[in-house]
N, C-alpha and C positions, 0 to 999 in steps of 0.2 A: 596437474595444477588446478586448483579450485577457481572457477570463473565467477561464481556467485552463489548466493544462498538466500533462503527466505525462512523466517520463523513466524509461525502462525499459531495462535492459541484459540481453541474453540471454547466459548463460554456462553451458556444459556442460548444456544441456537444461533450464535453469531461467531464469525471468524474475525479475530482481531490480528491484523498484520502488525507484528511487533518490529520486524526488521526485514528489509529487502536490500541486499548488498550485492554489487557487481564490482569485480576487480577493476581498478582504474584503467588498465590497458584494454579491457574488454568493453568499456562503456561506449555508447553511440553506435553499437552494432546490432541492436535488437535483443540482446540477452536479457536485459531487465524486463522488457515487454513480454518476452516469451515466458520468463519466470512468473511474472504477474498473472498472465493469462492461465498458466498451468495451475497456480494456487487458487485462482478464482474458480476454475473448472472443478478442481478437487473439492472445494468448499461447497459448491452447488451439488455435486454428486453425494456429498456427505449430509445433505439436507440443511445446510446453514441458510439463514434467511438473508444475511447481508455480510459484506466484508467492511470492517471499520479500520481506520488507521489514523495516526497523527504524523504530520510532516512539518518540518521547519518552515515557517512562513517565508524565509529567504531562499528556499530550495526550489527555484523556478523550474529546473529541469524535471524534478520529481513531480511537482504539481502539474506541469503540462502533461506528463505521461499519465498520471492518474485521471486527469480530466479527459484526455483522449480515449481512455479505456472505460469511460462512463461514470466515474466517481463524481460526486458533487460535495461541496463544502457544506457541512452541517453545524459547524461551530468553531470556536477558537479557544485555546487554553493559554491564558496569559502566563508568561514566564515559565513555560513548560521545560524548555531545554537550557542547559548551561551554555553560556557563550562568553568565554573569557571571564571578565569580572562581572558581567551582566547576565541576564536571562533573555531568552528569545521565545516568542510566542510559537505555538503549534497550531496549524489548521487541522481540524478534525474532518475527515472525509469518509463518505460511505458509498457503497455500491450495493443496491438491492439485488438479490439473487433470485427471488421467487418468480420473476418474470423473464429471466434470461434463458435463452435456448441452451439445452444441456451440452451441445457439441461445440460451443465457442472455445 
């Protein structure tokens, strides 16, 4: 059974995290954190300068994870995500890699 996956696109020296998903029954057990750390390590090894991502402004659990792993908010995309009949903003977050230790 698949527990989780991440989709990352490399563009112009930056890793863009497009999707990080963990199966509902596997959440809150560290799987998302391990997956995130693994993709950050791979991006650093591949010479990327930073990891960028968008996250729903209402997704507090994901935002807290990203902040705890060193990401910071660099912007906001208004109406980025569909949300029923409305649209929801996305926070744009970044993690610089050039100063990170390679074994993290």
